[in-house]
GUFIFI-346458 format. One line per 8 residues: number of its first residue (from 1); for each residue x, y, z of N, C-alpha, C. Coordinates in nm, 3 decimals. Layout:
N
NUM) X Y Z X Y Z X Y Z; ... $
This chain:
307
1) 2.642 -0.943 2.536 2.518 -1.023 2.533 2.446 -1.002 2.401; 2.389 -1.111 2.350 2.321 -1.106 2.220 2.174 -1.068 2.236; 2.148 -0.953 2.294 2.008 -0.913 2.312 1.986 -0.766 2.278; 2.075 -0.710 2.199 2.065 -0.569 2.164 1.971 -0.547 2.046; 1.924 -0.421 2.035 1.831 -0.382 1.928 1.895 -0.276 1.840; 1.878 -0.290 1.710 1.920 -0.187 1.614 1.799 -0.134 1.541; 1.793 -0.003 1.526 1.695 0.059 1.436 1.764 0.078 1.301; 1.699 0.033 1.194 1.756 0.047 1.061 1.657 0.122 0.971 $
9) 1.712 0.202 0.881 1.629 0.296 0.805 1.648 0.275 0.656; 1.537 0.265 0.580 1.544 0.235 0.436 1.592 0.351 0.352; 1.640 0.318 0.233 1.684 0.418 0.136 1.592 0.421 0.016; 1.642 0.477 -0.090 1.562 0.494 -0.211 1.518 0.358 -0.266; 1.397 0.354 -0.320 1.340 0.230 -0.370 1.230 0.178 -0.281; 1.218 0.235 -0.160 1.112 0.191 -0.068 0.990 0.282 -0.072; 0.994 0.384 -0.159 0.885 0.482 -0.161 0.759 0.429 -0.231; 0.644 0.479 -0.186 0.517 0.448 -0.254 0.415 0.556 -0.216 $
17) 0.326 0.593 -0.309 0.224 0.692 -0.276 0.136 0.642 -0.161; 0.109 0.726 -0.065 0.031 0.688 0.051 0.117 0.663 0.174; 0.249 0.659 0.155 0.335 0.628 0.269 0.327 0.740 0.373; 0.318 0.699 0.498 0.312 0.793 0.609 0.174 0.846 0.641; 0.076 0.826 0.551 -0.056 0.887 0.573 -0.125 0.829 0.695; -0.118 0.696 0.712 -0.184 0.633 0.826 -0.123 0.683 0.958; 0.009 0.698 0.959 0.074 0.751 1.080 0.027 0.893 1.109; 0.021 0.976 1.003 -0.022 1.115 1.021 -0.167 1.124 1.066 $
25) -0.251 1.034 1.014 -0.392 1.033 1.053 -0.410 0.989 1.199; -0.317 0.906 1.248 -0.335 0.842 1.378 -0.258 0.907 1.493; -0.147 0.977 1.460 -0.059 1.027 1.567 -0.021 1.172 1.544; -0.046 1.255 1.646 -0.014 1.398 1.635 0.134 1.419 1.610; 0.220 1.338 1.670 0.363 1.357 1.655 0.408 1.333 1.511; 0.338 1.243 1.442 0.368 1.220 1.300 0.321 1.340 1.216; 0.203 1.391 1.246 0.153 1.510 1.174 0.250 1.627 1.192; 0.298 1.644 1.314 0.392 1.753 1.342 0.522 1.735 1.264 $
33) 0.565 1.610 1.249 0.688 1.581 1.175 0.674 1.619 1.028; 0.560 1.583 0.969 0.539 1.619 0.828 0.525 1.770 0.811; 0.462 1.835 0.907 0.451 1.982 0.901 0.589 2.045 0.909; 0.676 1.988 0.991 0.813 2.039 1.003 0.889 2.023 0.871; 0.868 1.909 0.804 0.933 1.886 0.675 0.881 1.985 0.571; 0.749 2.008 0.569 0.691 2.104 0.475 0.750 2.243 0.496; 0.763 2.283 0.623 0.818 2.415 0.655 0.964 2.424 0.612; 1.039 2.317 0.634 1.182 2.318 0.604 1.207 2.336 0.454 $
41) 1.119 2.277 0.372 1.138 2.283 0.227 1.056 2.393 0.161; 0.958 2.446 0.233 0.872 2.548 0.174 0.780 2.493 0.068; 0.743 2.364 0.082 0.649 2.302 -0.012 0.574 2.191 0.060; 0.470 2.137 -0.004 0.388 2.034 0.058 0.446 1.896 0.030; 0.559 1.867 0.092 0.618 1.732 0.080 0.521 1.627 0.133; 0.447 1.662 0.238 0.353 1.566 0.297 0.248 1.522 0.194; 0.197 1.615 0.116 0.097 1.579 0.014 0.156 1.481 -0.087; 0.281 1.504 -0.126 0.347 1.414 -0.221 0.360 1.275 -0.161 $
49) 0.395 1.266 -0.033 0.403 1.135 0.034 0.267 1.066 0.037; 0.164 1.142 0.075 0.032 1.082 0.098 -0.043 1.052 -0.031; -0.025 1.137 -0.135 -0.109 1.129 -0.254 -0.034 1.103 -0.384; 0.099 1.121 -0.384 0.171 1.113 -0.511 0.160 1.247 -0.583; 0.165 1.247 -0.720 0.167 1.132 -0.810 0.299 1.054 -0.805; 0.290 0.927 -0.842 0.405 0.838 -0.831 0.524 0.887 -0.914; 0.498 0.938 -1.035 0.607 0.985 -1.121 0.687 1.096 -1.053; 0.616 1.184 -0.983 0.683 1.294 -0.915 0.758 1.244 -0.791 $
57) 0.698 1.145 -0.723 0.759 1.088 -0.605 0.888 1.014 -0.639; 0.897 0.961 -0.761 1.014 0.884 -0.803 1.134 0.971 -0.837; 1.113 1.101 -0.857 1.225 1.191 -0.884 1.313 1.197 -0.758; 1.441 1.169 -0.773 1.525 1.151 -0.654 1.529 1.273 -0.563; 1.516 1.393 -0.619 1.515 1.513 -0.536 1.391 1.518 -0.445; 1.284 1.446 -0.485 1.164 1.434 -0.402 1.167 1.307 -0.317; 1.215 1.199 -0.377 1.217 1.070 -0.308 1.295 1.078 -0.178; 1.412 1.140 -0.184 1.501 1.138 -0.068 1.441 1.209 0.054 $
65) 1.393 1.333 0.042 1.330 1.395 0.160 1.200 1.326 0.200; 1.127 1.269 0.103 1.000 1.201 0.135 1.025 1.079 0.223; 1.121 0.995 0.184 1.151 0.875 0.264 1.205 0.915 0.401; 1.290 1.017 0.405 1.342 1.065 0.533 1.228 1.110 0.623; 1.133 1.187 0.570 1.023 1.238 0.651 0.938 1.124 0.707; 0.906 1.026 0.625 0.825 0.912 0.672 0.902 0.835 0.778; 1.033 0.816 0.755 1.114 0.739 0.850 1.122 0.809 0.986; 1.142 0.940 0.985 1.153 1.013 1.112 1.016 1.021 1.180 $
73) 0.908 1.035 1.103 0.774 1.033 1.163 0.750 0.899 1.232; 0.786 0.790 1.165 0.768 0.656 1.223 0.857 0.639 1.346; 0.981 0.690 1.340 1.072 0.682 1.454 1.012 0.752 1.576; 0.961 0.871 1.554 0.906 0.947 1.666 0.783 0.879 1.726; 0.704 0.815 1.642 0.588 0.739 1.692 0.636 0.619 1.773; 0.735 0.547 1.722 0.790 0.432 1.796 0.840 0.477 1.933; 0.911 0.587 1.937 0.965 0.635 2.064 0.856 0.682 2.160; 0.747 0.735 2.104 0.638 0.783 2.188 0.548 0.670 2.238 $
81) 0.534 0.565 2.157 0.433 0.463 2.184 0.488 0.330 2.236; 0.620 0.312 2.232 0.679 0.186 2.276 0.798 0.213 2.369; 0.841 0.113 2.445 0.958 0.130 2.531 1.089 0.097 2.459; 1.083 0.070 2.329 1.202 0.027 2.255 1.309 0.135 2.253; 1.432 0.094 2.276 1.548 0.183 2.268 1.652 0.115 2.180; 1.712 0.191 2.089 1.813 0.133 2.000 1.951 0.139 2.065; 2.025 0.028 2.053 2.164 0.023 2.099 2.258 0.074 1.990; 2.215 0.066 1.866 2.287 0.127 1.754 2.187 0.148 1.640 $
89) 2.226 0.230 1.543 2.138 0.259 1.429 2.220 0.254 1.300; 2.150 0.232 1.190 2.214 0.230 1.059 2.107 0.256 0.954; 2.151 0.302 0.837 2.057 0.324 0.727 2.123 0.291 0.596; 2.042 0.249 0.499 2.094 0.213 0.367 2.096 0.338 0.280; 2.218 0.384 0.245 2.235 0.500 0.158 2.165 0.622 0.218; 2.061 0.673 0.154 1.981 0.783 0.208 1.943 0.758 0.353; 1.914 0.632 0.388 1.871 0.597 0.523 1.970 0.634 0.631; 2.097 0.656 0.592 2.196 0.695 0.692 2.163 0.833 0.750 $
97) 2.096 0.918 0.672 2.054 1.048 0.725 1.944 1.030 0.830; 1.851 0.939 0.807 1.750 0.909 0.909 1.817 0.856 1.035; 1.919 0.770 1.016 1.993 0.716 1.131 2.063 0.827 1.209; 2.118 0.925 1.138 2.186 1.037 1.204 2.087 1.123 1.283; 1.966 1.141 1.230 1.861 1.210 1.305 1.827 1.129 1.430; 1.814 0.998 1.414 1.783 0.911 1.528 1.890 0.917 1.635; 2.016 0.935 1.593 2.128 0.941 1.687 2.147 1.081 1.747; 2.064 1.176 1.705 2.075 1.312 1.758 2.187 1.394 1.697 $
105) 2.251 1.340 1.591 2.363 1.410 1.530 2.319 1.524 1.439; 2.202 1.509 1.380 2.155 1.606 1.282 2.012 1.646 1.313; 1.984 1.774 1.308 1.848 1.820 1.325 1.763 1.776 1.205; 1.637 1.741 1.231 1.552 1.690 1.125 1.538 1.788 1.010; 1.514 1.916 1.039 1.497 2.015 0.932 1.623 2.026 0.847; 1.740 2.023 0.912 1.866 2.027 0.839 1.879 1.904 0.749; 1.841 1.789 0.802 1.851 1.665 0.725 1.760 1.667 0.603; 1.639 1.719 0.619 1.544 1.727 0.506 1.599 1.815 0.396 $
113) 1.650 1.930 0.434 1.705 2.021 0.333 1.830 1.962 0.267; 1.911 1.893 0.345 2.034 1.834 0.291 2.005 1.724 0.190; 1.909 1.637 0.222 1.882 1.527 0.128 1.807 1.576 0.005; 1.731 1.685 0.017 1.672 1.745 -0.103 1.787 1.791 -0.195; 1.887 1.858 -0.138 2.004 1.901 -0.217 2.081 1.781 -0.270; 2.100 1.680 -0.186 2.172 1.559 -0.226 2.107 1.495 -0.349; 1.974 1.482 -0.345 1.904 1.423 -0.458 1.918 1.506 -0.584; 1.909 1.637 -0.570 1.925 1.727 -0.685 2.065 1.716 -0.742 $
121) 2.166 1.717 -0.656 2.305 1.708 -0.702 2.332 1.575 -0.772; 2.277 1.467 -0.718 2.298 1.334 -0.778 2.234 1.328 -0.918; 2.113 1.384 -0.930 2.046 1.381 -1.059 2.120 1.466 -1.161; 2.173 1.578 -1.117 2.240 1.670 -1.210 2.384 1.628 -1.242; 2.439 1.533 -1.165 2.578 1.490 -1.186 2.595 1.415 -1.317; 2.491 1.344 -1.358 2.498 1.261 -1.478 2.373 1.285 -1.561; 2.385 1.323 -1.689 2.265 1.344 -1.772 2.177 1.218 -1.777; 2.047 1.239 -1.779 1.953 1.126 -1.784 1.985 1.037 -1.904 $
129) 1.993 0.907 -1.878 2.021 0.811 -1.984 2.169 0.776 -1.998; 2.255 0.857 -1.936 2.399 0.832 -1.946 2.443 0.720 -1.852; 2.380 0.714 -1.735 2.417 0.615 -1.635 2.309 0.510 -1.615; 2.345 0.404 -1.542 2.250 0.296 -1.514 2.296 0.219 -1.392; 2.203 0.140 -1.337 2.236 0.048 -1.228 2.173 -0.086 -1.259; 2.234 -0.193 -1.209 2.181 -0.328 -1.234 2.207 -0.415 -1.113; 2.118 -0.509 -1.088 2.137 -0.609 -0.983 2.191 -0.736 -1.045; 2.295 -0.790 -0.985 2.351 -0.918 -1.028 2.335 -1.013 -0.910 $
137) 2.260 -1.119 -0.928 2.230 -1.209 -0.817 2.314 -1.336 -0.823; 2.339 -1.390 -0.705 2.411 -1.519 -0.689 2.553 -1.515 -0.744; 2.615 -1.398 -0.741 2.752 -1.385 -0.792 2.846 -1.354 -0.676; 2.966 -1.410 -0.682 3.067 -1.385 -0.579 3.131 -1.249 -0.605; 3.176 -1.184 -0.498 3.233 -1.049 -0.509 3.352 -1.044 -0.602; 3.443 -1.143 -0.592 3.562 -1.141 -0.676 3.530 -1.165 -0.823; 3.430 -1.250 -0.848 3.387 -1.275 -0.986 3.325 -1.149 -1.045; 3.245 -1.079 -0.965 3.182 -0.956 -1.015 3.287 -0.849 -1.045 $
145) 3.391 -0.844 -0.964 3.500 -0.749 -0.990 3.562 -0.776 -1.127; 3.579 -0.903 -1.161 3.634 -0.940 -1.292 3.538 -0.899 -1.404; 3.410 -0.923 -1.382 3.309 -0.888 -1.482 3.309 -0.738 -1.508; 3.314 -0.659 -1.400 3.315 -0.513 -1.414 3.440 -0.466 -1.489; 3.554 -0.526 -1.457 3.679 -0.488 -1.524 3.671 -0.517 -1.673; 3.613 -0.631 -1.708 3.600 -0.669 -1.849 3.500 -0.580 -1.921; 3.393 -0.542 -1.850 3.284 -0.465 -1.913 3.318 -0.317 -1.928; 3.412 -0.267 -1.850 3.437 -0.123 -1.846 3.473 -0.064 -1.982 $
153) 3.573 -0.120 -2.050 3.614 -0.072 -2.183 3.630 0.080 -2.185; 3.698 0.132 -2.084 3.722 0.276 -2.078 3.613 0.356 -2.011; 3.504 0.290 -1.974 3.395 0.358 -1.903 3.395 0.314 -1.757; 3.299 0.368 -1.680 3.288 0.336 -1.538 3.181 0.230 -1.516; 3.214 0.125 -1.444 3.116 0.030 -1.390 3.180 -0.036 -1.269; 3.109 -0.035 -1.156 3.166 -0.087 -1.031 3.054 -0.124 -0.935; 3.085 -0.206 -0.833 2.984 -0.240 -0.732 2.935 -0.115 -0.660; 2.804 -0.104 -0.641 2.744 0.012 -0.575 2.679 -0.024 -0.442 $
161) 2.619 -0.141 -0.435 2.554 -0.187 -0.311 2.590 -0.333 -0.288; 2.654 -0.362 -0.177 2.671 -0.501 -0.132 2.556 -0.527 -0.034; 2.444 -0.573 -0.087 2.320 -0.578 -0.008 2.311 -0.698 0.083; 2.347 -0.815 0.032 2.340 -0.939 0.108 2.419 -1.043 0.032; 2.449 -1.158 0.091 2.522 -1.261 0.017 2.450 -1.294 -0.114; 2.520 -1.278 -0.225 2.462 -1.310 -0.355 2.375 -1.202 -0.414; 2.367 -1.084 -0.351 2.290 -0.974 -0.410 2.375 -0.847 -0.410; 2.431 -0.818 -0.527 2.517 -0.700 -0.543 2.460 -0.615 -0.656 $
169) 2.461 -0.484 -0.636 2.416 -0.390 -0.737 2.538 -0.319 -0.794; 2.541 -0.301 -0.926 2.650 -0.228 -0.990 2.597 -0.097 -1.048; 2.688 -0.003 -1.071 2.649 0.128 -1.125 2.759 0.181 -1.215; 2.722 0.269 -1.308 2.820 0.330 -1.395 2.758 0.380 -1.524; 2.841 0.393 -1.627 2.790 0.431 -1.758 2.693 0.323 -1.809; 2.587 0.366 -1.875 2.484 0.271 -1.921 2.543 0.162 -2.010; 2.632 0.200 -2.102 2.691 0.101 -2.191 2.769 -0.004 -2.115; 2.849 0.039 -2.017 2.930 -0.053 -1.939 2.844 -0.143 -1.851 $
177) 2.738 -0.086 -1.793 2.648 -0.166 -1.710 2.578 -0.274 -1.795; 2.534 -0.235 -1.915 2.471 -0.334 -2.003 2.569 -0.442 -2.046; 2.694 -0.404 -2.072 2.796 -0.504 -2.106 2.818 -0.600 -1.989; 2.818 -0.547 -1.869 2.837 -0.632 -1.751 2.723 -0.733 -1.737; 2.601 -0.689 -1.766 2.486 -0.780 -1.762 2.506 -0.894 -1.861; 2.545 -0.861 -1.982 2.564 -0.963 -2.086 2.677 -1.059 -2.050; 2.787 -1.006 -1.995 2.899 -1.092 -1.955 2.856 -1.184 -1.841; 2.782 -1.128 -1.744 2.735 -1.210 -1.632 2.645 -1.323 -1.680 $
185) 2.554 -1.292 -1.772 2.464 -1.395 -1.824 2.542 -1.501 -1.902; 2.642 -1.456 -1.977 2.725 -1.550 -2.054 2.801 -1.644 -1.961; 2.830 -1.598 -1.840 2.902 -1.680 -1.742 2.806 -1.766 -1.658; 2.677 -1.757 -1.688 2.581 -1.841 -1.619 2.502 -1.773 -1.509; 2.526 -1.644 -1.489 2.450 -1.570 -1.387 2.327 -1.510 -1.455; 2.221 -1.588 -1.460 2.103 -1.550 -1.540 2.024 -1.436 -1.478; 2.033 -1.420 -1.345 1.957 -1.314 -1.279 2.040 -1.186 -1.272; 2.049 -1.121 -1.385 2.118 -0.993 -1.396 2.024 -0.897 -1.467 $
193) 1.986 -0.788 -1.403 1.880 -0.703 -1.459 1.903 -0.556 -1.427; 1.863 -0.471 -1.522 1.868 -0.327 -1.499 1.766 -0.287 -1.392; 1.799 -0.182 -1.317 1.708 -0.131 -1.214 1.647 0.001 -1.262; 1.521 0.027 -1.225 1.454 0.150 -1.269 1.494 0.268 -1.182; 1.615 0.319 -1.203 1.665 0.433 -1.125 1.696 0.549 -1.218; 1.703 0.669 -1.159 1.721 0.788 -1.242 1.865 0.832 -1.253; 1.956 0.766 -1.180 2.098 0.803 -1.185 2.182 0.687 -1.134; 2.310 0.682 -1.170 2.399 0.573 -1.124 2.461 0.606 -0.989 $
201) 2.388 0.577 -0.882 2.432 0.612 -0.748 2.552 0.528 -0.703; 2.628 0.585 -0.609 2.738 0.514 -0.542 2.844 0.461 -0.639; 2.884 0.547 -0.733 2.999 0.516 -0.817 3.072 0.647 -0.845; 3.186 0.640 -0.912 3.271 0.759 -0.930 3.206 0.866 -1.017; 3.102 0.831 -1.093 3.031 0.932 -1.173 2.960 1.034 -1.085; 2.943 1.002 -0.959 2.876 1.092 -0.864 2.970 1.194 -0.802; 3.097 1.197 -0.844 3.195 1.288 -0.783 3.149 1.435 -0.782; 3.089 1.486 -0.891 3.042 1.626 -0.884 2.937 1.648 -0.775 $
209) 2.851 1.548 -0.753 2.750 1.559 -0.648 2.816 1.561 -0.510; 2.919 1.479 -0.492 2.989 1.474 -0.364 3.051 1.609 -0.330; 3.111 1.673 -0.430 3.175 1.804 -0.408 3.071 1.909 -0.367; 2.958 1.909 -0.432 2.853 2.006 -0.400 2.791 1.977 -0.263; 2.774 1.847 -0.232 2.717 1.810 -0.102 2.809 1.854 0.012; 2.941 1.845 -0.008 3.036 1.886 0.095 3.012 2.032 0.136; 2.979 2.116 0.039 2.956 2.257 0.067 2.830 2.276 0.152; 2.726 2.197 0.123 2.602 2.205 0.202 2.627 2.157 0.345 $
217) 2.696 2.043 0.357 2.719 1.985 0.490 2.806 2.075 0.577; 2.894 2.153 0.513 2.983 2.243 0.589 2.904 2.348 0.666; 2.781 2.375 0.623 2.699 2.479 0.686 2.607 2.424 0.794; 2.612 2.292 0.818 2.517 2.228 0.909 2.586 2.184 1.038; 2.520 2.208 1.150 2.574 2.165 1.278 2.561 2.014 1.295; 2.664 1.951 1.350 2.663 1.808 1.379 2.689 1.791 1.528; 2.598 1.722 1.597 2.609 1.700 1.741 2.666 1.560 1.769; 2.707 1.532 1.893 2.754 1.397 1.928 2.649 1.291 1.898 $
225) 2.694 1.173 1.862 2.605 1.064 1.820 2.576 0.972 1.938; 2.450 0.949 1.966 2.409 0.854 2.069 2.273 0.798 2.032; 2.266 0.672 1.990 2.373 0.572 1.986 2.464 0.591 1.865; 2.559 0.500 1.851 2.651 0.503 1.737 2.576 0.471 1.607; 2.625 0.529 1.497 2.573 0.498 1.363 2.675 0.407 1.294; 2.629 0.290 1.251 2.714 0.201 1.171 2.707 0.252 1.027; 2.819 0.300 0.976 2.817 0.376 0.851 2.829 0.287 0.728; 2.773 0.335 0.618 2.778 0.265 0.490 2.921 0.249 0.439 $
233) 3.003 0.353 0.457 3.136 0.356 0.397 3.232 0.259 0.465; 3.223 0.251 0.598 3.319 0.170 0.673 3.260 0.044 0.734; 3.127 0.035 0.743 3.061 -0.078 0.811 3.113 -0.091 0.954; 3.138 0.023 1.017 3.185 0.029 1.155 3.105 0.136 1.229; 3.087 0.120 1.362 3.012 0.221 1.437 3.091 0.351 1.451; 3.023 0.461 1.435 3.086 0.593 1.451 3.009 0.673 1.556; 3.084 0.731 1.651 3.026 0.822 1.750 3.089 0.961 1.742; 3.182 0.978 1.651 3.260 1.102 1.642 3.191 1.201 1.549 $
241) 3.136 1.311 1.603 3.067 1.409 1.516 3.159 1.471 1.413; 3.288 1.477 1.442 3.383 1.539 1.350 3.401 1.458 1.223; 3.359 1.331 1.224 3.376 1.245 1.107 3.249 1.234 1.021; 3.138 1.286 1.069 3.009 1.264 1.002 3.009 1.323 0.860; 3.052 1.448 0.846 3.048 1.512 0.714 3.133 1.435 0.613; 3.256 1.403 0.654 3.347 1.331 0.565 3.287 1.197 0.520; 3.227 1.124 0.613 3.170 0.993 0.579 3.050 1.007 0.485; 2.970 1.113 0.504 2.854 1.135 0.416 2.898 1.177 0.276 $
249) 3.005 1.254 0.266 3.057 1.293 0.134 3.114 1.170 0.063; 3.193 1.090 0.133 3.250 0.970 0.073 3.141 0.872 0.030; 3.031 0.870 0.105 2.923 0.776 0.077 2.862 0.794 -0.062; 2.866 0.916 -0.114 2.804 0.944 -0.244 2.865 0.860 -0.356; 2.995 0.841 -0.352 3.064 0.766 -0.458 3.101 0.624 -0.416; 3.104 0.596 -0.286 3.149 0.466 -0.237 3.033 0.366 -0.234; 3.064 0.237 -0.244 2.957 0.137 -0.235 2.897 0.130 -0.095; 2.770 0.095 -0.087 2.701 0.074 0.040 2.735 -0.066 0.089 $
257) 2.801 -0.075 0.202 2.845 -0.205 0.255 2.741 -0.256 0.356; 2.620 -0.281 0.307 2.511 -0.319 0.397 2.532 -0.459 0.456; 2.575 -0.553 0.375 2.603 -0.688 0.421 2.698 -0.684 0.541; 2.810 -0.614 0.526 2.909 -0.605 0.634 2.855 -0.526 0.753; 2.772 -0.426 0.727 2.716 -0.346 0.836 2.628 -0.431 0.926; 2.544 -0.515 0.866 2.458 -0.604 0.946 2.543 -0.706 1.021; 2.644 -0.758 0.955 2.734 -0.852 1.023 2.801 -0.784 1.143; 2.846 -0.660 1.126 2.909 -0.587 1.236 2.812 -0.567 1.351 $
265) 2.688 -0.528 1.322 2.590 -0.510 1.429 2.564 -0.640 1.502; 2.561 -0.751 1.429 2.544 -0.882 1.491 2.662 -0.913 1.584; 2.782 -0.882 1.538 2.902 -0.903 1.621 2.894 -0.820 1.749; 2.833 -0.702 1.740 2.819 -0.614 1.855 2.709 -0.657 1.951; 2.639 -0.765 1.916 2.537 -0.819 2.004 2.394 -0.791 1.964; 2.374 -0.731 1.846 2.238 -0.703 1.801 2.169 -0.833 1.757; 2.055 -0.859 1.817 1.976 -0.977 1.781 1.841 -0.938 1.722; 1.806 -0.810 1.736 1.675 -0.764 1.688 1.695 -0.640 1.602 $
273) 1.643 -0.646 1.481 1.651 -0.534 1.387 1.510 -0.481 1.361; 1.488 -0.354 1.388 1.358 -0.291 1.364 1.374 -0.191 1.250; 1.311 -0.222 1.137 1.318 -0.133 1.021 1.211 -0.026 1.036; 1.253 0.099 1.033 1.161 0.211 1.059 1.155 0.299 0.936; 1.036 0.305 0.874 1.018 0.380 0.750 0.942 0.297 0.649; 0.924 0.350 0.528 0.841 0.280 0.428 0.903 0.149 0.381; 0.820 0.045 0.371 0.863 -0.082 0.316 0.935 -0.170 0.416; 0.975 -0.289 0.368 1.049 -0.382 0.456 1.160 -0.453 0.378 $
281) 1.220 -0.381 0.284 1.329 -0.437 0.204 1.447 -0.475 0.293; 1.483 -0.387 0.386 1.599 -0.413 0.470 1.577 -0.533 0.561; 1.454 -0.552 0.607 1.424 -0.669 0.691 1.453 -0.797 0.615; 1.416 -0.800 0.486 1.444 -0.916 0.403 1.593 -0.938 0.386; 1.669 -0.829 0.366 1.813 -0.842 0.351 1.877 -0.893 0.479; 1.830 -0.841 0.594 1.886 -0.886 0.723 1.869 -1.036 0.737; 1.752 -1.087 0.701 1.725 -1.231 0.712 1.818 -1.312 0.622; 1.857 -1.255 0.508 1.950 -1.324 0.419 2.092 -1.323 0.475 $
289) 2.122 -1.220 0.552 2.257 -1.203 0.607 2.275 -1.283 0.735; 2.175 -1.276 0.824 2.183 -1.345 0.952 2.046 -1.403 0.986; 2.030 -1.530 0.958 1.899 -1.596 0.970 1.846 -1.599 1.114; 1.938 -1.588 1.213 1.894 -1.597 1.352 1.830 -1.468 1.402; 1.851 -1.359 1.332 1.802 -1.229 1.380 1.650 -1.221 1.378; 1.597 -1.151 1.476 1.454 -1.118 1.476 1.437 -0.986 1.401; 1.339 -0.980 1.311 1.316 -0.857 1.234 1.170 -0.815 1.244; 1.150 -0.685 1.238 1.015 -0.629 1.231 1.027 -0.494 1.164 $
297) 0.913 -0.438 1.122 0.917 -0.307 1.058 0.799 -0.223 1.107; 0.818 -0.093 1.100 0.712 0.002 1.140 0.700 0.106 1.031; 0.582 0.106 0.964 0.555 0.209 0.863 0.413 0.262 0.873; 0.329 0.200 0.959 0.191 0.246 0.974 0.138 0.192 1.108; 0.010 0.218 1.132 -0.049 0.176 1.259 -0.051 0.026 1.278; -0.077 -0.048 1.170 -0.086 -0.195 1.181 0.050 -0.255 1.217; 0.156 -0.207 1.152 0.289 -0.263 1.182 0.336 -0.217 1.321; 0.295 -0.097 1.365 0.327 -0.054 1.501 0.260 -0.146 1.602 $
305) 0.134 -0.180 1.577 0.060 -0.268 1.668 0.124 -0.406 1.672; 0.167 -0.455 1.556 0.233 -0.585 1.551 0.364 -0.582 1.630; 0.436 -0.471 1.623 0.559 -0.457 1.699 0.531 -0.462 1.848 $
């Protein structure tokens, strides 16, 4: 039946100073969640979420646990204040950790510490300025593959995020990414632009980060998943706890298959997507992928009330 609900969780790029503050001011369970995150990291992550500064919040080692904390705080409020139950969950890149917390596979404190390490490893994998990411709009997947091959010239450049039809992000060496932009524009794809990111995520340059993350994940307990998590790497539902670590390690270098993930959830009967966490980027992508889907988001008291 086409009446199922999916909870979806945002990744990097959805952060903003002030996120989560309204939830913390309004709901004890949200305050407790931020306190738990602060304790797990031994620092005031909550203050960074609520007050910034923006430059510090944009550092990926801070961004990743901050978005996770806001997402889990919002999830716990949704579960406490509404009768909504998810039939499956998914997250974009970093958001997959929020999804795993939602599925009961990972303890929140473990997830916060892991994504802090993940962000640090990703930033340290490639010197600042060496890598880049760019969005190429209205381009077909096979054409973009040709563009990347032509632009590489011995360097790395490859698709990093398949976000929605006609919206693909590439990542790799800065020179190769810039060449890809110029080739795309020369072929008539005028909407090709660099993204303001601190590292080239989801490409082979992240291999050192993947190796280090594997060591962290090996020390963390993984419980059975309920509901299933539709993973970035395979765009298929996973309930097997024994596969979680492997999929998270592969995710660091592999492209995020968000377009296919939403299509898979739709095939499974999902008609309603609730984005939980800061921003509503994923809701917009869902609408581009499947126009019939109902979408909503929860990031503060007003959006909770609307839900």
